[in-house]
C-alpha positions in Angstrom: 51.9 92.8 -11.5 49.4 94.1 -8.8 50.4 93.6 -5.2 48.6 90.7 -3.7 46.3 91.4 -0.7 47.2 89.3 2.3 44.0 87.3 3.2 43.0 88.1 6.8 39.9 87.7 9.0 38.5 90.4 11.2 39.5 89.8 14.8 36.8 88.3 16.9 34.8 87.0 14.0 34.1 83.2 14.0 35.1 80.8 11.3 35.5 77.0 11.3 37.2 74.6 9.0 34.7 72.4 7.1 35.6 69.4 9.2 34.8 71.3 12.4 31.7 72.8 10.8 30.4 69.3 10.4 30.7 68.7 14.1 29.2 72.1 14.9 26.2 71.5 12.7 25.6 68.1 14.2 25.5 69.7 17.6 22.9 72.3 16.3 20.8 69.5 14.7 20.8 67.6 18.0 19.8 70.6 20.0 17.0 71.5 17.5 15.7 67.9 17.8 15.3 68.4 21.6 13.5 71.7 21.1 11.1 70.1 18.7 10.4 67.2 21.1 9.4 69.9 23.6 7.1 71.5 21.0 9.0 74.7 20.4 8.6 76.4 17.1 11.5 77.8 15.1 11.8 81.6 14.6 14.5 83.3 12.5 14.5 87.1 12.8 16.6 89.5 10.8 20.2 90.0 11.8 19.6 93.8 11.5 16.9 95.8 13.4 15.9 99.4 13.5 18.0 101.2 16.1 14.9 102.5 18.0 13.8 98.8 18.4 17.2 97.3 19.3 18.2 100.1 21.7 14.9 100.3 23.5 15.9 97.8 26.1 19.6 98.3 26.1 21.7 100.7 28.2 25.1 101.0 29.8 27.9 98.9 28.4 25.6 97.2 25.8 25.2 100.6 24.0 28.9 100.9 23.5 29.2 97.4 22.0 26.4 97.7 19.4 27.3 97.8 15.7 25.2 100.7 14.4 24.7 101.9 10.8 23.0 104.8 9.1 22.1 104.4 5.4 20.1 107.2 4.0 17.2 107.7 6.3 17.5 104.2 7.9 19.2 104.0 11.3 19.8 100.3 12.1 21.9 98.0 14.3 23.2 94.4 14.2 21.3 92.4 16.8 23.4 91.8 20.0 21.1 89.0 21.3 18.0 87.1 20.2 15.7 88.3 22.9 14.9 91.9 21.8 14.1 90.7 18.2 11.8 88.1 19.9 10.1 90.9 21.9 9.6 92.9 18.7 8.1 89.9 16.9 5.7 89.0 19.7 4.5 92.6 20.0 3.9 92.8 16.2 2.0 89.5 16.2 0.4 89.4 19.7 -3.1 89.2 18.3 -2.4 86.2 16.1 0.0 84.1 18.2 -1.2 81.3 20.3 -0.1 81.6 24.0 1.9 80.2 25.6 4.2 80.9 22.6 7.2 78.6 22.6 10.0 79.5 20.2 13.6 78.5 19.6 16.2 80.4 17.6 19.8 79.7 16.5 21.7 82.5 14.9 24.6 84.9 14.9 24.7 87.9 17.1 27.2 90.8 17.2 28.9 92.7 20.0 31.7 95.2 19.3 33.8 94.5 22.3 37.5 93.7 22.6 38.1 90.1 21.4 39.6 87.8 24.0 39.3 84.3 25.2 35.6 83.4 25.6 34.5 86.7 24.0 33.9 87.2 20.3 32.5 90.0 18.2 30.4 87.5 16.1 29.0 84.3 17.7 26.2 81.9 17.5 23.5 82.1 20.2 20.9 79.3 20.8 17.8 80.4 22.7 14.4 78.9 23.7 11.7 81.1 25.3 8.2 80.5 26.5 5.9 83.6 26.5 2.6 83.8 28.3 -0.3 86.2 28.0 -0.9 87.9 31.4 0.4 85.0 33.4 2.8 82.0 32.9 3.0 78.9 35.0 6.2 78.0 36.8 6.0 74.6 35.0 7.7 76.5 32.2 10.6 77.5 34.4 11.1 73.8 35.2 10.8 72.9 31.5 13.7 75.3 30.6 15.9 73.6 33.2 14.9 70.2 31.7 15.9 71.5 28.3 19.4 71.9 29.5 19.4 68.4 30.9 18.0 66.9 27.7 20.3 68.9 25.4 23.5 68.1 27.1 22.5 64.4 27.6 22.0 64.4 23.8 25.5 65.8 23.4 26.9 63.3 25.9 28.1 66.0 28.3 27.3 65.9 32.0 26.1 69.2 33.3 24.4 70.6 36.4 21.9 73.4 36.2 22.1 75.7 39.3 18.8 77.3 40.1 17.8 80.3 42.3 15.2 83.1 42.4 16.0 86.8 42.3 13.0 87.6 44.5 14.8 85.9 47.4 17.8 88.2 47.2 15.6 91.3 46.5 13.4 90.5 49.6 16.5 90.1 51.8 17.9 93.4 50.5 14.6 95.2 51.1 14.4 93.8 54.6 17.9 95.2 55.2 16.6 98.6 54.0 19.0 98.7 51.1 16.5 98.4 48.3 17.8 101.4 46.4 21.2 99.7 46.2 19.8 96.4 44.9 21.4 96.5 41.4 24.8 97.3 42.9 24.5 94.6 45.5 23.4 92.1 42.9 26.4 92.9 40.6 28.8 92.5 43.5 27.3 89.2 44.7 27.3 87.9 41.2 31.1 88.1 41.2 31.5 86.0 44.4 33.0 83.0 42.6 35.6 85.2 40.9 36.7 87.5 43.6 36.1 85.5 46.8 34.3 86.1 50.0 36.5 88.8 51.6 36.7 91.0 48.5 32.9 90.6 48.1 32.4 91.8 51.7 34.8 94.7 51.1 32.8 95.9 48.1 29.5 95.6 49.9 30.9 97.7 52.8 31.8 100.4 50.2 28.0 100.7 49.7 27.7 101.6 53.4 26.2 98.3 54.4 26.5 97.2 58.0 28.6 94.2 59.0 25.4 92.3 59.9 23.9 93.1 56.5 27.1 92.0 54.7 27.1 88.8 56.7 23.4 87.9 55.9 24.0 88.6 52.1 27.1 86.5 52.0 25.4 83.7 54.0 22.5 83.6 51.5 24.7 83.3 48.4 26.8 80.7 50.2 23.8 78.3 50.4 23.6 75.5 47.8 22.5 71.9 47.6 19.3 70.0 47.0 15.8 70.7 48.4 17.2 71.2 51.9 19.1 74.3 50.7 15.7 76.1 50.4 14.8 75.2 54.0 18.2 76.5 55.1 17.7 79.9 53.4 14.1 80.3 54.5 14.9 81.6 57.9 17.1 84.5 56.8 14.3 87.0 56.2 10.5 87.6 56.6 10.0 90.0 53.6 7.0 89.1 51.4 9.1 89.1 48.2 11.6 86.8 49.9 8.9 84.4 51.0 7.4 84.5 47.4 10.8 83.6 45.9 11.3 80.7 48.4 7.9 79.3 47.6 8.4 79.7 43.8 11.7 77.8 44.2 10.0 75.0 46.0 7.4 74.8 43.3 9.9 74.7 40.5 11.9 72.0 42.4 8.7 69.9 42.7 8.0 70.2 39.0 11.6 69.2 38.1 11.0 66.0 40.1 7.7 65.4 38.4 9.3 65.9 35.0 11.8 63.1 35.9 14.9 65.3 35.5 17.9 63.3 36.9 18.7 64.7 40.4 22.3 65.0 39.4 21.4 67.5 36.7 20.2 70.3 38.9 20.6 71.9 42.3 19.7 75.0 44.3 22.4 77.7 44.5 21.5 81.1 45.8 24.7 82.5 44.3 23.1 82.4 40.9 21.9 85.9 40.4 22.3 86.8 36.7 23.5 90.3 36.2 20.7 91.5 33.9 18.0 93.5 35.7 15.2 92.2 33.5 15.2 88.9 35.3 12.5 89.0 38.0 12.1 85.5 39.3 13.7 82.1 38.6 17.2 82.3 37.4 19.6 79.5 36.4 23.0 78.7 34.9 24.4 75.5 33.5 27.9 74.2 34.2 29.9 71.2 32.9 30.4 68.7 35.8 33.9 68.9 37.2 34.7 72.0 35.1 32.8 74.8 36.9 36.0 76.9 36.7 35.4 77.2 33.0 32.3 79.3 33.6 28.7 78.7 32.7 27.8 77.2 29.3 24.3 78.6 29.4 21.9 80.6 31.5 18.5 82.2 31.6 15.5 82.9 33.8 12.1 84.5 34.2 11.2 88.0 33.2 7.8 89.7 34.0 7.3 91.7 30.8 9.0 90.8 27.6 7.5 93.4 25.2 6.9 96.3 27.6 8.7 98.8 25.4 6.5 97.8 22.4 3.1 96.8 23.7 0.7 97.6 26.6 -0.1 93.9 26.9 1.7 92.1 29.7 3.7 89.2 28.2 5.7 87.4 30.9 8.3 84.9 29.8 11.0 82.5 30.8 13.9 81.5 28.6 17.2 79.6 28.4 20.2 80.4 26.2 23.5 78.6 25.1 26.4 80.5 23.6 27.1 78.0 20.9 30.4 79.4 19.7 31.8 79.7 23.2 30.6 76.2 24.0 32.2 74.7 20.9 35.5 76.5 21.6 35.4 75.3 25.2 34.7 71.7 24.2 37.5 71.7 21.6 40.0 73.1 24.1 39.0 70.4 26.7 39.2 67.6 24.1 35.4 66.9 24.5 34.2 67.3 20.9 32.4 64.3 19.4 34.4 63.6 16.2 33.1 60.3 15.1 31.1 61.7 12.2 33.4 64.3 10.8 33.5 63.0 7.3 30.5 64.0 5.2 31.1 61.2 2.7 29.9 57.7 3.6 30.8 56.1 0.2 33.4 57.1 -2.3 33.4 55.5 -5.7 36.7 55.0 -7.5 36.2 54.4 -11.3 38.8 52.3 -13.0 39.2 52.3 -16.8 36.2 53.5 -18.8 33.7 53.3 -16.0 33.2 56.9 -15.0 29.6 57.2 -16.4 28.6 54.0 -14.6 30.1 55.3 -11.4 28.1 58.5 -11.7 24.9 56.4 -12.2 25.6 54.3 -9.1 26.4 57.4 -7.1 23.1 58.9 -8.1 21.2 55.8 -7.0 22.9 55.8 -3.6 22.2 59.5 -3.1 18.6 58.9 -4.0 18.5 56.3 -1.3 19.8 58.8 1.2 23.5 57.7 1.3 26.1 60.5 1.1 28.2 59.5 -1.9 30.7 61.0 -4.3 32.7 59.9 -7.3 36.5 60.4 -7.2 36.6 61.5 -10.9 40.0 63.3 -10.9 42.8 62.0 -13.1 44.9 60.6 -10.2 46.3 57.1 -9.5 44.2 54.5 -7.7 46.7 54.5 -4.9 46.5 58.3 -4.3 42.7 58.1 -4.4 42.6 55.4 -1.7 45.1 57.4 0.3 42.8 60.4 0.1 39.7 58.4 1.1 41.6 57.1 4.1 42.9 60.6 5.0 39.4 62.2 5.2 37.9 59.2 6.9 35.5 57.7 4.3 34.1 54.5 5.8 33.3 52.7 2.5 34.9 52.7 -0.9 33.4 51.2 -4.0 36.1 50.1 -6.6 34.4 50.0 -10.0 36.4 48.3 -12.7 35.3 47.1 -16.1 34.9 43.5 -14.9 32.5 44.7 -12.1 30.5 46.6 -14.7 30.4 43.6 -17.0 29.2 41.3 -14.2 26.8 43.9 -12.7 28.6 43.7 -9.3 30.5 46.2 -7.0 33.7 45.8 -5.1 33.0 47.3 -1.6 35.9 47.9 0.8 35.2 48.6 4.5 37.9 51.0 5.3 37.7 50.5 9.0 37.9 46.7 8.9 40.2 46.5 5.9 37.8 43.9 4.3 36.7 43.8 0.7 33.9 41.9 -0.9 32.1 41.7 -4.2 28.3 42.3 -4.0 25.2 43.2 -5.9 24.0 46.8 -5.6 21.1 45.9 -3.3 23.5 44.1 -0.9 25.8 47.2 -0.9 22.9 49.4 -0.1 21.9 47.2 2.8 25.4 47.6 4.3 26.0 51.3 3.7 22.3 52.5 3.9 
């Protein structure tokens, strides 16, 4: 006899049991519903792209994490995010798209990094972006923040979106005459929450920054709150980019108020920097209320030129993203998953005696009416079938015996209430439909 292969899954690749997959898909459906309400269009790009496309905007650590394949003359990579494929799509279709172009995408992305808590090699990303032609109103930045508020309200999760503008930090750095060190400074300040104030100052001093410069930078990223936080930061610098960032923040804040976003759902926090250099203006991150230590559940911001590597046309954009696999794992570990609709079956029919064909007929009628229904046709005892229905959480069971068939009625049991009644098909449909 051949030796059996031990079934295993690749480390870092995501897989859910069917019951959890139901919850996950319900989350995705809720999020897609919000996107559609905001008039975003769906876009599903290939999982694999030509390497020259996918690597055009990468660099540094990302290059090391990409899954790359050569097959014959084709050099291709698995996508590591949903943004570069969007850039390629927009560049290919820029003459036929209607701008602003609003798209959402939900799909798997791949990163060949060491698997650990919160980091997977395969995971679902959920993105929404708004792309302009030449210019793009800051109203769209506010709309991306509102998307977070609406999405997490739909999921019954209280979040707060923390908003800033990278021009503010850049302007301050330029006024401190450290412009050439901006990327390094941004990376250090972005770690403030994790490493603390003193270690942040120590790292900044390693860049040969003066005590005064370090003090101003740390003061800026320590400012947070509502609209008054913008006023507090305003006096830290006079640089033009700094002033522009402050004014843009005020404008976005006004639009959030006009859009009716609950004031508890957003605030200003100048510590929000976002490590990626392609962000050029508004930046934001979403945190679960009372659980900020768990890290951001989403983030995004404004970028000046989405498709600069693929087109001469200036296509500014703003986008938001949610790491769905990470969010799901986080909610599960915190006991915050909505589990009320795990069972995909609303009605189970148990045929008794010679009633299987009639049971199949009734099942088809219920399914045609939009009710999820299945017939328990296996050769098992009535008791074991009822036990199975209860175990998986079926809310209604139809018990179909020969007397019911003869009298053209159905015995319907409400599994939650423990009540059973004999009804006509139409009455059953009114209850379970």
